[in-house]
GUZAKE-576633 format. One line per field, with one value per residue (C-alpha): residue number from 1; residue in three letters; chain; x negated, y, z negated. Coordinates in nm, 2 decimals, padded with zeros to 4 digits. Layout:
N
seq: (NUM|...)
type: (ALA|...)
mol: (A|...)
u: (X|...)
v: (Y|...)
w: (Z|...)
//
This chain:
580
seq: (1|2|3|4|5|6|7|8|9|10|11|12|13|14|15|16|17|18|19|20|21|22|23|24|25|26|27|28|29|30|31|32|33|34|35|36|37|38|39|40|41|42|43|44|45|46|47|48|49|50|51|52|53|54|55|56|57|58|59|60|61|62|63|64|65|66|67|68|69|70|71|72|73|74|75|76|77|78|79|80|81|82|83|84|85|86|87|88|89|90|91|92|93|94|95|96|97|98|99|100|101|102|103|104|105|106|107|108|109|110|111|112|113|114|115|116|117|118|119|120|121|122|123|124|125|126|127|128|129|130|131|132|133|134|135|136|137|138|139|140|141|142|143|144|145|146|147|148|149|150|151|152|153|154|155|156|157|158|159|160|161|162|163|164|165|166|167|168|169|170|171|172|173|174|175|176|177|178|179|180|181|182|183|184|185|186|187|188|189|190|191|192|193|194|195|196|197|198|199|200|201|202|203|204|205|206|207|208|209|210|211|212|213|214|215|216|217|218|219|220|221|222|223|224|225|226|227|228|229|230|231|232|233|234|235|236|237|238|239|240|241|242|243|244|245|246|247|248|249|250|251|252|253|254|255|256|257|258|259|260|261|262|263|264|265|266|267|268|269|270|271|272|273|274|275|276|277|278|279|280|281|282|283|284|285|286|287|288|289|290|291|292|293|294|295|296|297|298|299|300|301|302|303|304|305|306|307|308|309|310|311|312|313|314|315|316|317|318|319|320|321|322|323|324|325|326|327|328|329|330|331|332|333|334|335|336|337|338|339|340|341|342|343|344|345|346|347|348|349|350|351|352|353|354|355|356|357|358|359|360|361|362|363|364|365|366|367|368|369|370|371|372|373|374|375|376|377|378|379|380|381|382|383|384|385|386|387|388|389|390|391|392|393|394|395|396|397|398|399|400|401|402|403|404|405|406|407|408|409|410|411|412|413|414|415|416|417|418|419|420|421|422|423|424|425|426|427|428|429|430|431|432|433|434|435|436|437|438|439|440|441|442|443|444|445|446|447|448|449|450|451|452|453|454|455|456|457|458|459|460|461|462|463|464|465|466|467|468|469|470|471|472|473|474|475|476|477|478|479|480|481|482|483|484|485|486|487|488|489|490|491|492|493|494|495|496|497|498|499|500|501|502|503|504|505|506|507|508|509|510|511|512|513|514|515|516|517|518|519|520|521|522|523|524|525|526|527|528|529|530|531|532|533|534|535|536|537|538|539|540|541|542|543|544|545|546|547|548|549|550|551|552|553|554|555|556|557|558|559|560|561|562|563|564|565|566|567|568|569|570|571|572|573|574|575|576|577|578|579|580)
type: (MET|ALA|GLN|SER|ALA|GLN|SER|SER|SER|THR|GLU|THR|ASP|TRP|VAL|SER|ARG|PHE|ALA|ASP|GLU|VAL|ILE|ALA|GLU|ALA|GLU|ARG|ARG|ALA|PRO|GLY|LYS|THR|ILE|VAL|VAL|ALA|SER|GLY|LEU|SER|PRO|SER|GLY|PRO|ILE|HIS|LEU|GLY|ASN|LEU|ARG|GLU|VAL|MET|THR|PRO|HIS|LEU|VAL|ALA|ASP|GLU|ILE|ARG|ARG|ARG|GLY|HIS|GLU|VAL|ARG|HIS|LEU|ILE|SER|TRP|ASP|ASP|TYR|ASP|ARG|TYR|ARG|LYS|VAL|PRO|LYS|GLY|ILE|PRO|GLY|VAL|SER|GLU|GLU|SER|HIS|ALA|GLN|HIS|ILE|GLY|ARG|PRO|LEU|THR|ALA|VAL|PRO|ALA|PRO|GLU|GLY|SER|SER|TYR|PRO|ASN|TRP|ALA|GLU|HIS|PHE|LYS|ALA|ALA|MET|VAL|ALA|SER|LEU|ALA|GLU|LEU|GLY|VAL|GLU|TYR|ASP|PRO|ILE|SER|GLN|THR|GLU|GLN|TYR|THR|SER|GLY|ALA|TYR|ARG|GLU|GLN|VAL|LEU|PHE|ALA|MET|LYS|HIS|ARG|GLY|ASP|ILE|ASP|ALA|VAL|LEU|ALA|GLN|TYR|ARG|THR|LYS|GLN|LYS|PRO|GLY|GLY|LYS|LYS|PRO|GLN|GLN|LYS|PRO|LEU|ASP|GLU|ALA|GLU|LEU|GLU|ALA|ALA|GLU|GLY|SER|GLY|ALA|ALA|GLY|GLU|ASP|ASP|GLY|SER|ALA|GLU|GLY|ALA|GLU|TYR|PHE|PRO|TYR|LYS|PRO|TYR|CYS|GLY|GLU|CYS|ASN|LYS|ASP|PHE|THR|LYS|VAL|THR|ALA|TYR|ASP|ASP|ALA|THR|THR|GLU|LEU|THR|TYR|VAL|CYS|THR|GLU|ASP|GLU|PHE|THR|GLU|THR|VAL|LYS|LEU|SER|GLU|PHE|ASN|ARG|GLY|LYS|LEU|VAL|TRP|LYS|VAL|ASP|TRP|PRO|MET|ARG|TRP|ALA|TYR|GLU|GLY|VAL|VAL|PHE|GLU|PRO|SER|GLY|VAL|ASP|HIS|SER|SER|PRO|GLY|SER|SER|PHE|GLN|VAL|GLY|GLY|GLN|ILE|VAL|GLY|LEU|PHE|GLY|GLY|GLU|GLN|PRO|ILE|GLY|PRO|MET|TYR|ALA|PHE|VAL|GLY|ILE|SER|GLY|MET|ALA|LYS|MET|SER|SER|SER|LYS|GLY|GLY|VAL|PRO|THR|PRO|ALA|ASP|ALA|LEU|LYS|ILE|MET|GLU|PRO|GLN|LEU|LEU|ARG|TRP|LEU|TYR|ALA|ARG|ARG|ARG|PRO|ASN|GLN|SER|PHE|LYS|ILE|ALA|PHE|ASP|GLN|GLU|ILE|GLN|ARG|LEU|TYR|ASP|GLU|TRP|ASP|LYS|LEU|GLU|GLY|LYS|VAL|ALA|ASP|GLY|SER|VAL|LEU|PRO|ALA|ASP|ALA|ALA|ALA|HIS|ALA|ARG|ALA|VAL|ARG|VAL|ALA|SER|HIS|GLU|LEU|PRO|ARG|THR|PRO|ARG|PRO|MET|PRO|TYR|ARG|THR|LEU|ALA|SER|VAL|VAL|ASP|ILE|THR|ALA|GLY|HIS|ASP|GLU|GLN|THR|LEU|ARG|ILE|LEU|SER|ASP|LEU|ASP|PRO|SER|GLN|PRO|LEU|THR|SER|LEU|ASP|ASP|VAL|ARG|PRO|ARG|LEU|ASP|ARG|ALA|GLU|ASN|TRP|ILE|THR|THR|GLN|VAL|PRO|ALA|ASP|GLN|ARG|THR|LEU|VAL|ARG|GLU|ASP|ALA|ASP|THR|GLU|LEU|LEU|SER|SER|LEU|ASP|ASP|ALA|GLY|ARG|GLU|SER|LEU|ARG|LEU|LEU|LEU|GLU|GLY|LEU|ASP|SER|HIS|TRP|SER|LEU|ASP|GLY|LEU|THR|THR|LEU|VAL|TYR|GLY|VAL|PRO|LYS|VAL|MET|ALA|GLY|LEU|GLU|PRO|ASP|ALA|LYS|PRO|THR|PRO|GLU|LEU|LYS|VAL|ALA|GLN|ARG|GLU|PHE|PHE|ALA|LEU|LEU|TYR|ARG|LEU|LEU|VAL|THR|ARG|GLU|THR|GLY|PRO|ARG|LEU|PRO|THR|LEU|LEU|LEU|ALA|VAL|GLY|ALA|GLU|ARG|VAL|ARG|LYS|LEU|LEU|ALA|ALA)
mol: (A|A|A|A|A|A|A|A|A|A|A|A|A|A|A|A|A|A|A|A|A|A|A|A|A|A|A|A|A|A|A|A|A|A|A|A|A|A|A|A|A|A|A|A|A|A|A|A|A|A|A|A|A|A|A|A|A|A|A|A|A|A|A|A|A|A|A|A|A|A|A|A|A|A|A|A|A|A|A|A|A|A|A|A|A|A|A|A|A|A|A|A|A|A|A|A|A|A|A|A|A|A|A|A|A|A|A|A|A|A|A|A|A|A|A|A|A|A|A|A|A|A|A|A|A|A|A|A|A|A|A|A|A|A|A|A|A|A|A|A|A|A|A|A|A|A|A|A|A|A|A|A|A|A|A|A|A|A|A|A|A|A|A|A|A|A|A|A|A|A|A|A|A|A|A|A|A|A|A|A|A|A|A|A|A|A|A|A|A|A|A|A|A|A|A|A|A|A|A|A|A|A|A|A|A|A|A|A|A|A|A|A|A|A|A|A|A|A|A|A|A|A|A|A|A|A|A|A|A|A|A|A|A|A|A|A|A|A|A|A|A|A|A|A|A|A|A|A|A|A|A|A|A|A|A|A|A|A|A|A|A|A|A|A|A|A|A|A|A|A|A|A|A|A|A|A|A|A|A|A|A|A|A|A|A|A|A|A|A|A|A|A|A|A|A|A|A|A|A|A|A|A|A|A|A|A|A|A|A|A|A|A|A|A|A|A|A|A|A|A|A|A|A|A|A|A|A|A|A|A|A|A|A|A|A|A|A|A|A|A|A|A|A|A|A|A|A|A|A|A|A|A|A|A|A|A|A|A|A|A|A|A|A|A|A|A|A|A|A|A|A|A|A|A|A|A|A|A|A|A|A|A|A|A|A|A|A|A|A|A|A|A|A|A|A|A|A|A|A|A|A|A|A|A|A|A|A|A|A|A|A|A|A|A|A|A|A|A|A|A|A|A|A|A|A|A|A|A|A|A|A|A|A|A|A|A|A|A|A|A|A|A|A|A|A|A|A|A|A|A|A|A|A|A|A|A|A|A|A|A|A|A|A|A|A|A|A|A|A|A|A|A|A|A|A|A|A|A|A|A|A|A|A|A|A|A|A|A|A|A|A|A|A|A|A|A|A|A|A|A|A|A|A|A|A|A|A|A|A|A|A|A|A|A|A|A|A|A|A|A|A|A|A|A|A|A|A|A|A|A|A|A|A|A|A|A|A|A|A|A|A|A|A|A|A|A|A|A|A|A|A|A|A|A|A|A|A|A|A|A|A|A|A|A|A|A|A|A|A|A|A|A|A|A|A|A|A|A|A|A)
u: (-05.21|-04.90|-04.83|-04.84|-04.49|-04.65|-05.01|-05.28|-05.31|-05.11|-05.02|-04.66|-04.63|-04.83|-04.80|-05.02|-05.27|-05.32|-05.36|-05.62|-05.81|-05.75|-05.88|-06.21|-06.26|-06.22|-06.44|-06.69|-06.71|-06.64|-06.64|-06.46|-06.29|-05.92|-05.79|-05.67|-05.35|-05.18|-04.90|-04.83|-04.52|-04.43|-04.10|-04.01|-03.68|-03.48|-03.73|-03.60|-03.58|-03.86|-04.12|-03.99|-04.22|-04.49|-04.44|-04.30|-04.60|-04.85|-04.62|-04.59|-04.95|-05.03|-04.73|-04.88|-05.24|-05.06|-04.91|-05.21|-05.36|-05.55|-05.57|-05.38|-05.28|-05.03|-05.10|-04.82|-04.94|-04.66|-04.79|-04.60|-04.86|-04.84|-04.68|-04.30|-04.33|-03.96|-03.58|-03.43|-03.10|-02.75|-02.90|-02.62|-02.71|-02.96|-02.94|-03.20|-03.12|-03.18|-03.53|-03.68|-03.85|-04.07|-04.19|-04.57|-04.55|-04.66|-04.36|-04.36|-04.31|-03.99|-03.66|-03.44|-03.15|-02.87|-02.70|-02.99|-03.09|-03.43|-03.71|-03.81|-03.77|-04.02|-03.86|-03.55|-03.60|-03.88|-03.58|-03.38|-03.70|-03.80|-03.50|-03.44|-03.80|-03.67|-03.38|-03.58|-03.84|-04.14|-04.44|-04.62|-04.88|-04.77|-04.95|-04.90|-05.13|-05.00|-05.10|-05.41|-05.52|-05.40|-05.58|-05.92|-05.95|-06.04|-06.32|-06.66|-06.47|-06.36|-06.67|-06.85|-06.66|-06.71|-07.09|-07.10|-06.84|-07.11|-07.10|-06.71|-06.66|-06.95|-06.69|-06.39|-06.55|-06.59|-06.24|-06.21|-06.48|-06.47|-06.52|-06.31|-06.44|-06.43|-06.52|-06.19|-06.14|-05.87|-05.54|-05.48|-05.11|-04.92|-04.68|-04.32|-04.05|-03.94|-04.23|-04.34|-04.03|-04.05|-04.42|-04.26|-04.27|-04.64|-04.85|-04.86|-04.67|-04.98|-05.25|-05.42|-05.76|-05.93|-06.04|-06.01|-06.12|-06.46|-06.49|-06.66|-06.54|-06.39|-06.22|-06.06|-05.70|-05.64|-05.26|-05.21|-05.26|-04.98|-04.70|-04.85|-04.83|-05.11|-05.11|-05.49|-05.82|-06.12|-06.35|-06.67|-06.79|-07.12|-07.24|-07.47|-07.21|-06.94|-06.77|-06.49|-06.30|-06.00|-05.72|-05.35|-05.22|-04.86|-04.93|-05.30|-05.37|-05.77|-05.91|-06.28|-06.26|-06.53|-06.43|-06.57|-06.31|-06.02|-05.74|-05.50|-05.55|-05.63|-05.83|-05.68|-05.47|-05.73|-06.02|-05.80|-05.68|-06.05|-06.14|-05.91|-05.94|-06.30|-06.20|-05.93|-06.15|-05.87|-05.90|-05.60|-05.33|-05.11|-05.06|-04.75|-04.79|-04.83|-05.12|-05.29|-05.30|-05.67|-05.81|-05.54|-05.59|-05.68|-05.89|-06.08|-06.08|-06.30|-06.53|-06.50|-06.47|-06.83|-06.92|-06.77|-06.91|-06.62|-06.52|-06.21|-05.91|-05.80|-05.44|-05.20|-04.99|-04.66|-04.38|-04.09|-03.75|-03.42|-03.07|-02.77|-02.66|-02.91|-03.21|-03.58|-03.46|-03.56|-03.59|-03.49|-03.20|-02.89|-02.78|-03.04|-03.01|-03.21|-03.30|-03.02|-02.77|-02.89|-02.86|-02.52|-02.44|-02.62|-02.82|-03.18|-03.28|-03.13|-03.32|-03.64|-03.58|-03.54|-03.90|-04.05|-03.97|-04.10|-04.45|-04.54|-04.60|-04.25|-04.01|-03.61|-03.27|-03.14|-02.75|-02.47|-02.18|-02.05|-02.37|-02.47|-02.19|-02.40|-02.68|-02.55|-02.42|-02.79|-02.87|-02.62|-02.75|-03.13|-03.03|-02.80|-03.12|-03.37|-03.11|-03.14|-03.48|-03.44|-03.62|-03.94|-04.20|-04.25|-03.87|-03.91|-04.22|-03.96|-03.68|-03.90|-04.07|-03.71|-03.58|-03.85|-04.19|-04.51|-04.34|-04.00|-03.62|-03.44|-03.10|-02.81|-02.47|-02.36|-02.15|-02.22|-01.96|-01.95|-02.02|-01.75|-01.46|-01.50|-01.54|-01.20|-01.03|-01.14|-01.01|-00.68|-00.64|-00.79|-01.02|-00.71|-00.91|-00.63|-00.48|-00.91|-00.96|-00.58|-00.70|-01.06|-00.98|-00.70|-00.99|-01.10|-00.86|-01.09|-01.34|-01.08|-01.29|-01.21|-01.42|-01.47|-01.85|-01.94|-01.86|-02.06|-02.27|-02.23|-01.86|-01.88|-02.17|-01.93|-01.66|-01.91|-01.92|-01.56|-01.54|-01.83|-01.93|-01.63|-01.39|-01.08|-00.92|-01.04|-00.94|-00.66|-00.33|-00.07|00.30|00.58|00.82|00.88|00.82|01.19|01.15|00.84|00.99|01.35|01.12|00.90|00.99|01.06|00.69|00.61|00.92|00.83|00.41|00.53|00.75|00.47|00.27|00.51|00.62|00.22|00.15|00.24|00.00|-00.27|-00.32|-00.67|-00.94|-01.06|-00.70|-00.51|-00.83|-00.70|-00.37|-00.41|-00.64|-00.43|-00.13|-00.19|-00.36|00.00|00.19|00.00|00.08|-00.27|-00.37|-00.48|-00.83|-00.90|-01.17|-01.13|-01.11|-01.11|-00.75|-00.67|-00.89|-00.72|-00.39|-00.57|-00.66|-00.29|-00.15|-00.46|-00.34|00.08|-00.05|-00.25|00.01|00.31|00.04|-00.12|00.00|-00.34|-00.46|-00.79|-00.87|-01.01|-01.05|-00.67|-00.74|-00.87|-00.60|-00.30|-00.43|-00.48|-00.14|00.03|00.32|00.56|00.52|00.34|00.74|00.88|00.69|00.64|01.01|01.17)
v: (02.77|02.95|03.22|03.62|03.77|03.98|04.01|04.10|04.45|04.67|05.05|05.04|04.73|04.86|04.50|04.36|04.68|04.65|04.26|04.33|04.57|04.30|04.01|04.20|04.39|04.01|03.87|04.14|04.13|03.78|03.53|03.24|03.33|03.35|03.69|03.86|04.13|04.27|04.47|04.60|04.62|04.77|04.62|04.88|04.95|04.78|04.75|04.98|04.97|05.26|04.99|04.74|04.92|04.84|04.49|04.44|04.65|04.39|04.09|04.16|04.18|03.89|03.68|03.79|03.69|03.35|03.33|03.32|03.06|03.27|03.17|03.46|03.51|03.77|03.87|04.06|04.23|04.25|04.53|04.40|04.49|04.90|05.07|05.12|05.52|05.65|05.45|05.43|05.61|05.44|05.07|04.86|04.73|05.03|05.37|05.62|05.51|05.15|05.18|05.49|05.28|05.07|05.36|05.29|04.90|04.68|04.58|04.23|04.32|04.54|04.38|04.33|04.49|04.41|04.09|03.97|03.59|03.71|03.72|04.05|04.41|04.30|03.94|04.11|04.31|04.09|03.85|04.04|04.11|03.78|03.67|03.92|03.82|03.51|03.58|03.76|03.52|03.67|03.40|03.54|03.47|03.66|03.81|03.88|04.13|04.03|03.70|03.82|04.06|03.84|03.54|03.74|03.68|04.01|04.00|04.06|04.36|04.52|04.47|04.63|04.89|05.03|04.95|05.15|05.43|05.66|05.67|05.57|05.93|06.04|06.00|06.13|06.40|06.52|06.54|06.73|07.02|07.06|07.42|07.60|07.87|08.20|07.97|07.86|07.49|07.37|07.20|06.87|06.88|06.65|06.43|06.61|06.45|06.29|06.15|06.03|05.82|05.69|05.61|05.42|05.03|05.04|05.17|05.57|05.66|05.56|05.80|05.81|05.85|05.78|06.07|06.32|06.63|06.72|06.32|06.05|05.84|05.54|05.36|05.15|05.14|04.87|04.86|04.95|04.63|04.73|04.92|04.75|05.06|05.24|05.59|05.48|05.67|05.44|05.63|05.41|05.13|04.97|04.84|04.56|04.38|04.49|04.62|04.85|05.10|05.29|05.50|05.47|05.83|05.73|05.56|05.62|05.24|05.15|04.84|04.73|04.49|04.26|04.38|04.06|03.84|04.08|04.08|04.36|04.60|04.70|04.92|05.26|05.29|05.43|05.22|04.90|04.89|04.91|04.68|04.41|04.51|04.37|04.07|03.96|04.02|04.28|04.38|04.49|04.71|05.02|05.30|05.55|05.91|05.99|05.75|05.95|06.29|06.45|06.29|06.04|05.68|05.57|05.76|05.79|05.37|05.37|05.53|05.33|04.99|04.99|05.02|04.65|04.53|04.55|04.76|04.96|04.83|04.95|04.98|05.29|05.54|05.45|05.72|05.74|05.52|05.70|05.60|05.77|06.04|06.07|06.22|06.01|05.72|05.71|05.39|05.58|05.75|05.55|05.37|05.34|05.09|04.75|04.48|04.32|04.54|04.60|04.23|04.24|04.42|04.33|03.98|03.96|03.98|04.39|04.46|04.32|04.50|04.84|04.80|04.62|04.90|05.17|05.25|05.27|05.65|05.69|05.78|05.58|05.56|05.26|05.30|05.22|05.43|05.43|05.41|05.08|04.94|05.18|05.02|04.64|04.79|04.90|04.50|04.31|04.53|04.40|04.08|04.06|04.22|03.96|03.68|03.80|03.92|04.29|04.37|04.57|04.42|04.63|04.62|04.17|04.21|04.40|04.17|03.85|03.97|03.99|03.67|03.43|03.44|03.21|02.91|02.92|03.11|03.27|03.14|03.32|03.33|03.10|03.31|03.70|03.90|04.28|04.35|04.69|04.45|04.21|04.46|04.57|04.24|04.21|04.55|04.52|04.20|04.20|03.94|03.65|03.40|03.24|03.59|03.63|03.31|03.39|03.70|03.63|03.34|03.64|03.83|03.60|03.31|03.15|03.01|03.07|03.06|02.73|02.78|03.14|02.95|03.00|03.40|03.33|03.52|03.80|03.82|03.79|04.09|04.33|04.22|04.29|04.65|04.72|04.65|04.81|05.08|05.26|05.44|05.32|05.67|05.55|05.20|05.08|04.97|04.90|05.05|04.79|04.98|05.18|05.57|05.61|06.03|06.06|05.78|06.00|06.31|06.18|06.33|06.15|06.12|05.96|05.75|05.60|05.57|05.33|05.13|05.10|04.92|04.70|04.61|04.47|04.33|03.98|03.97|04.19|03.98|03.97|04.19|04.29|04.30|04.53|04.79|04.76|04.87|05.11|05.29|05.21|05.33|05.70|05.69|05.47|05.83|06.03|05.90|05.71|05.34|05.17|05.18|05.51|05.68|05.92|06.28|06.54|06.60|06.24|06.16|06.44|06.27|05.91|06.07|06.24|05.86|05.69|05.94|05.92|05.51|05.55|05.76|05.44|05.21|05.36|05.67|05.86|06.00|05.75|05.42|05.06|05.03|05.04|04.69|04.56|04.68|04.57|04.22|04.23|04.36|04.10|04.14|04.09|04.37|04.60|04.60|04.64|04.94|05.08|05.05|05.36)
w: (06.63|06.52|06.79|06.72|06.69|06.99|07.15|06.90|07.07|07.11|07.02|06.96|06.73|06.40|06.19|06.53|06.52|06.11|06.18|06.41|06.21|05.87|06.04|06.15|05.84|05.61|05.86|05.77|05.41|05.36|05.69|05.71|05.33|05.29|05.36|05.08|05.13|04.80|04.69|04.30|04.12|03.78|03.65|03.44|03.54|03.84|04.10|04.41|04.78|04.83|04.60|04.85|05.12|04.91|04.95|05.29|05.47|05.34|05.41|05.74|05.82|05.61|05.84|06.14|06.00|05.92|06.20|06.43|06.24|05.99|05.60|05.39|05.05|04.99|04.59|04.42|04.06|03.84|03.60|03.34|03.11|03.16|02.95|02.84|02.96|02.90|02.84|03.22|03.25|03.33|03.25|03.08|02.76|02.70|02.49|02.39|02.01|02.13|02.29|02.25|01.94|02.16|02.44|02.41|02.39|02.66|02.92|02.81|02.46|02.47|02.43|02.76|02.78|02.58|02.69|02.89|02.90|02.98|02.68|02.74|02.95|03.24|03.29|03.33|03.55|03.76|03.82|04.08|04.30|04.26|04.40|04.64|04.78|04.84|05.04|05.22|05.30|05.13|05.03|04.77|04.51|04.19|03.92|03.55|03.44|03.09|03.12|03.34|03.01|02.69|02.85|02.86|03.23|03.28|02.99|03.21|03.40|03.09|02.94|03.20|03.23|02.90|02.89|03.25|03.09|03.16|03.49|03.57|03.37|03.63|03.91|03.76|03.65|03.99|04.04|03.67|03.73|04.11|04.18|04.44|04.59|04.37|04.07|04.01|03.86|04.07|03.90|04.06|04.12|03.90|04.10|04.02|03.85|04.21|04.28|03.93|03.91|04.25|04.17|03.87|04.04|04.21|03.92|04.03|03.69|03.51|03.63|03.30|03.35|02.98|02.95|02.64|02.60|02.42|02.33|02.45|02.75|02.69|02.96|02.76|02.58|02.27|02.21|01.82|01.62|01.39|01.59|01.93|02.08|02.30|02.11|02.08|02.09|02.06|01.86|01.85|02.08|02.00|02.36|02.23|02.00|02.17|01.82|01.92|01.67|01.74|01.53|01.64|01.62|01.55|01.22|01.17|01.17|01.18|01.32|01.44|01.65|01.88|02.28|02.40|02.16|02.22|02.42|02.32|02.57|02.88|03.14|03.20|03.55|03.75|03.64|03.65|04.02|04.14|03.93|04.06|04.41|04.29|04.13|04.40|04.68|04.83|05.22|05.27|05.05|05.13|04.90|04.87|04.89|04.49|04.49|04.83|04.67|04.62|04.29|04.30|04.17|04.54|04.65|04.27|04.29|04.64|04.47|04.11|04.33|04.42|04.01|04.01|04.30|04.57|04.85|04.87|05.06|05.38|05.45|05.51|05.29|05.34|05.29|05.08|05.18|05.13|05.16|05.37|05.14|04.88|04.78|04.72|04.48|04.12|03.93|03.58|03.73|03.70|03.99|04.26|04.52|04.47|04.74|04.57|04.63|04.98|05.08|04.92|05.20|05.48|05.60|05.54|05.88|05.92|05.62|05.73|06.02|05.90|05.80|06.06|06.29|06.12|06.10|05.69|05.76|05.87|05.62|05.67|05.53|05.43|05.48|05.25|05.40|05.73|05.90|05.80|06.12|06.31|06.24|06.29|06.61|06.72|06.56|06.79|07.10|07.03|06.99|07.32|07.49|07.35|07.48|07.80|07.80|07.87|07.52|07.55|07.34|07.05|06.96|07.05|06.78|06.56|06.62|06.58|06.25|06.11|06.17|06.12|05.90|06.01|05.90|05.95|06.04|05.80|05.76|06.00|06.08|06.34|06.52|06.44|06.51|06.49|06.16|06.21|06.31|06.02|05.76|05.92|05.92|05.54|05.48|05.62|05.43|05.09|05.18|05.19|05.40|05.57|05.70|05.81|05.99|06.22|06.33|06.38|06.55|06.81|06.90|07.17|07.21|07.47|07.16|06.89|06.53|06.36|06.04|05.86|05.75|06.10|06.04|05.72|05.59|05.77|05.66|05.30|05.35|05.50|05.23|04.93|05.13|05.18|04.85|04.66|04.89|05.04|04.84|04.75|04.92|05.24|05.24|05.50|05.33|05.64|05.58|05.42|05.59|05.89|05.91|06.06|05.98|06.20|06.48|06.49|06.52|06.85|07.17|07.49|07.58|07.27|07.26|07.61|07.49|07.18|07.48|07.66|07.37|07.24|07.59|07.66|07.34|07.40|07.79|07.62|07.31|07.21|07.10|07.49|07.60|07.33|07.38|07.77|07.65|07.41|07.61|07.89|07.75|07.80|08.13|08.29|08.08|08.33|08.61|08.61|08.70|08.34|08.46|08.58|08.44|08.16|08.25|07.94|07.97|07.90|07.62|07.46|07.51|07.41|07.05|07.02|07.09|06.86|06.54|06.61|06.58|06.28|06.08|06.17|06.08|05.78|05.72|05.79|06.09|06.13|06.10|06.15|06.54|06.69|06.83|06.55|06.35|06.55|06.56|06.16|06.15|06.38|06.66|06.46|06.22|06.47|06.62|06.29|06.23|06.57|06.71|06.78)
//
């Protein structure tokens, strides 16, 4: 039996705790059967990093269950039969003029953005997520809701829902008519714009329950036979013959069909979701905060699922995921980062770790700014603790889940040099391979790097970050010629500090050696030993010395770490730029 990432019972490891609960619940419901966990994604636009939590939470739990030797399926339902709700902004090849005419049609019936090689809107936006999930090591069984509905897979469930529409309506009516103290009807708080946008990608944008004031309730919505839009209203239904009549408010098209033979429509969301729980036997599925308010789909579904002979899945409410420097993400606002965007600048292990180390109800941010360097430092420190055995159990579990899944270990960088160092080097060299290899080899002369392949893919991620996320005015440009005006204005102390630095270059030409040198020069200038402990006054002198070096080398007062910068510039050019 495969070993767990950690012992199966711990308060600090949320994945193991949920795995314990899911295994116990599955055994209660269907002893000996394959355990089913589920996620739902709507390809209504770019599937962003907030939606990824909808997948990673059950993935991590399923993987833990799999490690323990149990059979488990992770279903990802692609809600590609949802209606096209609005034209997202900021999508290349898409304009209000080109796509507004398709609002109301199934996502699989909407043309892909201009220039796309995919057959429709849904497949276009699914593709990037499918590739990202493969890179992240997420194993799952995909289900297309378009295929399920149009093939008639849910026909019995649809007919059942229509036959028991009165019972479904009675459940929904509890939330439509419940009285507040004082006799006033509560108004269910609608999702605000940010929550509604964040809900897209998980089905919550379809909170319609199928009700129509003053008319008989029907939980099924056909797509029009004329325009293929869902601006339809069921006007009659016969339980005995399954004859259904509807009218389209868009083009006044009217049609009578036999629902027992009709596959062009779907259950409304608040009925569709619990129907699927029962149909698939889902034991565990998390839900976003947008699903979990009073009267929302998860709460209502918990009652409706019983009508279909099933039980509501267990699972946590998960919090939103943000980006450093950005508000909550929206898939219909241009420029929202996706998993594919994140994987261009960070290795899969780091992205998995960000989701694994935080409980689902904890919000967190993913760094696309300078914070990514600190995150990598933290990750490398964790790797060191795992290697030397000093890691805490919960941290060890999160690390284990980041670097491998039950079936295999994710590919990793053979020689993972510090991300901030790699970023600085490719910044300075503008990605020139020969120069990059020269500099990286000089970092540790005792173990010189012989091939850039040894530091890939981390090197490539760092280069992508520099070229796509760092503003041009923050990039590092080394001076071509010495700043003679600044050099001539230096006092004796300034000149002496540069002389000491240049004098020690050859004997300190490594990352550690240059670190000792640049921090040691101000100490020697103060009459101290190079290894003396810094005082507040000494730290001020060091900052002034560093600022001088930056001005002379890159015409700014800040930049990459000086030891890395000196290695990148090269000893000969450093002498040219600093010779007073």
